[in-house]
C-alpha positions in Angstrom: 22.9 -5.8 3.6 22.3 -8.4 1.0 22.4 -7.4 -2.7 19.1 -5.9 -3.8 17.7 -6.2 -7.3 15.2 -3.8 -8.8 13.1 -4.7 -11.9 11.2 -2.1 -13.9 8.2 -3.7 -15.6 6.3 -1.5 -18.1 2.6 -2.2 -17.7 0.0 -2.1 -20.5 -0.9 1.5 -19.5 2.8 2.5 -20.1 3.3 3.1 -16.3 6.0 1.3 -14.3 5.6 -1.5 -11.8 8.8 -1.7 -9.7 9.8 -5.0 -8.1 12.4 -5.1 -5.4 14.0 -8.2 -4.0 17.0 -10.1 -2.8 16.6 -12.5 -5.8 16.5 -11.2 -9.4 13.0 -11.2 -10.7 12.8 -12.6 -14.3 9.4 -14.2 -14.4 7.2 -13.7 -17.5 4.0 -11.8 -16.7 0.5 -13.2 -16.8 -2.6 -11.4 -17.9 -2.8 -7.7 -16.9 -5.7 -5.6 -15.6 -7.6 -3.7 -18.2 -6.3 -0.1 -18.7 -8.2 2.4 -16.6 -8.3 6.2 -17.5 -5.6 8.2 -15.8 -7.0 10.1 -12.8 -7.6 13.8 -13.2 -7.5 15.3 -9.7 -7.4 19.0 -9.1 -6.8 21.3 -6.1 -9.0 24.1 -4.7 -7.8 26.9 -2.4 -9.5 27.0 1.0 -9.2 30.7 2.0 -10.4 30.1 5.6 -7.5 27.8 6.3 -5.2 29.1 3.7 -4.4 25.7 2.3 -5.0 23.6 -0.9 -7.6 20.8 -0.8 -7.3 18.0 -3.3 -10.4 16.7 -5.2 -10.3 13.4 -7.1 -13.6 12.0 -8.5 -12.0 8.6 -9.3 -11.6 7.9 -5.6 -15.3 7.0 -5.3 -15.0 4.1 -7.8 -11.8 2.6 -6.3 -11.8 -1.1 -5.3 -13.1 -1.4 -1.8 -13.4 -4.4 0.6 -13.1 -7.3 -2.0 -13.2 -10.9 -0.7 -9.7 -12.3 0.0 -9.9 -14.5 -3.1 -10.4 -11.4 -5.3 -7.6 -9.2 -3.8 -6.1 -6.9 -6.4 -2.7 -6.8 -4.5 -2.1 -10.6 -4.5 0.1 -12.2 -7.2 -2.2 -12.4 -10.3 -0.7 -15.4 -11.9 -1.8 -17.6 -9.0 -5.4 -16.5 -9.4 -8.0 -16.9 -12.1 -8.3 -13.1 -12.6 -5.8 -10.3 -13.3 -4.4 -8.2 -10.4 -2.1 -5.2 -10.1 0.9 -7.6 -10.0 0.8 -10.0 -12.9 3.3 -12.5 -11.6 3.3 -15.7 -9.5 5.6 -14.2 -6.9 7.4 -11.1 -5.8 9.0 -9.6 -2.7 8.1 -5.9 -2.6 6.1 -4.2 -5.4 5.5 -0.5 -6.0 3.3 1.0 -8.7 1.2 4.1 -9.4 -2.2 4.3 -7.7 -5.0 4.0 -10.2 -7.2 6.3 -8.0 -4.6 8.9 -7.2 -5.1 12.2 -5.4 -2.1 13.6 -7.2 -1.2 13.1 -10.9 1.2 15.2 -12.9 0.3 16.4 -16.4 -3.5 16.6 -15.8 -5.5 19.3 -17.5 -6.4 22.3 -15.4 -10.0 22.4 -14.3 -12.1 25.6 -13.9 -14.5 26.1 -11.1 -16.5 29.3 -11.0 -15.5 31.6 -8.1 -12.7 29.4 -6.9 -8.9 29.5 -7.2 -8.1 26.1 -8.8 -5.0 24.4 -10.1 -3.8 21.0 -11.3 -3.1 18.5 -8.6 0.4 17.6 -9.8 2.4 15.0 -7.9 2.6 11.3 -7.6 0.7 8.6 -5.6 2.2 5.1 -5.4 1.1 1.9 -3.7 3.7 -0.1 -1.8 2.9 -3.8 -1.4 4.9 -5.3 1.4 4.5 -9.0 0.7 2.8 -11.5 -1.7 1.1 -13.1 1.3 -2.4 -11.7 1.9 -2.3 -12.4 5.7 1.1 -10.9 6.5 1.5 -7.9 8.8 4.6 -5.6 9.2 5.0 -6.8 12.8 5.3 -10.4 11.7 7.7 -9.9 8.9 11.4 -10.9 9.1 14.1 -8.3 9.7 15.4 -9.0 6.1 12.0 -8.2 4.6 11.7 -4.9 6.6 15.2 -3.9 5.5 14.2 -4.5 1.9 11.1 -2.4 2.5 13.2 0.4 3.9 15.5 0.3 1.0 12.5 0.4 -1.4 11.1 3.5 0.4 14.5 5.2 0.3 14.9 4.5 -3.4 11.5 6.0 -4.2 12.1 8.9 -1.8 15.2 9.9 -3.7 13.7 9.4 -7.2 10.6 11.4 -6.4 12.4 14.3 -4.7 14.6 14.7 -7.8 11.5 15.8 -9.9 11.0 19.5 -10.3 7.3 19.5 -9.4 7.8 17.5 -6.1 8.3 19.4 -2.9 7.6 16.8 -0.2 7.5 12.9 -0.1 5.6 11.0 2.5 5.6 7.2 2.8 2.8 6.1 5.1 0.4 3.3 6.0 -3.2 3.6 7.1 -4.2 1.1 9.8 -7.8 0.0 10.0 -11.0 0.8 8.1 -11.7 3.8 10.3 -8.5 5.4 8.8 -9.5 4.7 5.2 -8.2 1.1 4.6 -10.2 -0.5 1.7 -7.8 -3.4 1.0 -6.5 -5.7 3.7 -3.5 -7.0 1.9 -0.3 -5.7 3.6 0.5 -2.4 1.9 1.2 1.3 2.3 1.4 4.3 0.1 3.8 7.0 -1.0 2.5 10.5 -1.6 4.7 13.0 -3.5 3.3 16.4 -2.9 3.5 19.4 -5.3 3.7 21.7 -2.2 4.9 21.4 1.4 2.0 20.5 3.7 1.1 23.1 6.3 2.1 21.0 9.3 5.4 20.1 7.8 6.0 23.7 6.9 5.5 24.6 10.6 8.1 21.9 11.6 10.6 23.2 9.0 10.2 26.7 10.3 10.7 25.5 13.9 13.7 23.4 12.9 15.3 26.5 11.2 15.2 28.3 14.5 16.5 25.4 16.6 17.7 21.9 16.0 15.1 20.5 18.4 15.8 16.9 17.4 19.5 17.1 18.4 18.5 18.8 21.6 16.0 16.1 22.3 18.5 13.3 21.7 21.0 14.9 24.1 18.6 15.5 26.9 16.1 12.7 26.8 15.6 10.8 30.0 16.0 7.0 29.8 12.4 6.4 30.7 11.3 7.7 27.3 13.4 5.2 25.3 11.8 2.3 23.5 14.9 1.1 21.7 18.5 2.3 21.2 21.7 1.0 19.6 24.8 2.6 18.1 22.9 3.9 15.1 19.3 4.8 16.0 17.0 5.9 18.8 13.4 5.0 19.1 11.6 7.0 21.9 8.4 8.6 23.0 9.0 12.4 22.9 8.1 14.0 26.3 5.7 16.3 24.4 3.9 13.5 22.5 0.5 14.3 21.1 -0.6 10.6 21.1 -0.1 7.8 23.7 1.4 5.6 21.0 3.6 8.3 19.4 7.2 7.0 18.8 10.0 8.9 17.0 12.7 6.9 15.3 15.8 9.0 14.8 19.2 8.2 13.3 22.1 9.3 15.4 24.0 10.5 12.4 22.7 13.7 10.7 22.1 13.0 7.0 19.9 14.6 4.3 17.7 11.5 3.9 17.3 7.7 4.2 19.0 7.1 0.9 22.3 7.9 2.6 21.8 5.1 5.2 24.7 2.7 5.7 23.8 -1.1 5.7 23.9 -1.0 9.5 21.6 2.0 9.7 19.1 0.1 7.5 19.3 -2.8 9.9 18.9 -0.7 13.0 15.9 1.2 11.6 14.3 -2.2 10.6 
């Protein structure tokens, strides 16, 4: 893999904008967005499902469906208004979500008759490209490798924090799934608890290494892709017609231990 640079830019709200790239980013910033109040989400216990539900009032005022020329994820220095990224160019950018569902150090809220606690954690936005019309499927292998590296770096950093129990990079696809900005981007949620579905998977994995068993016994007809380092396949017990598992052949704690070749294979 080519050398990757990471720039930490402190925004006017004292929170960090991270810029990852194959070229060192030294550009001076342009005008920044006005400072917005930090989100103050909280969690309420749902006794019927025995799980926490996150409430965040700021979500209802987040930017939604702006015209392309007013996209807050485009490079701000190229436009006549400030955006989240106050530069002419970048490769991959990651920053805290202004309308987060999790935010550490918020004050505890009281709701009569309910078990309530602070919604600690982190929510970050991952911008894949400065180009508003790009899609992940159209990006170069180099760009996807860079994106994987950026995910891995944030994965390791967030998991090192005492209040973080689970980290999930993801991308919503389509307005039906909650997309409000059409610039190519995803998110990273760092949970203060292990989500119930993940907890079930952990419990199942502790009883049997079903991934290793699957890799050893999977019929060729289920494979989508395979090389010396990675398998991409439809599990024979898939819940969705489009479900594909991407699995490294080497057993490691997390993607931050990928070799250069494993990054390339995953990309």
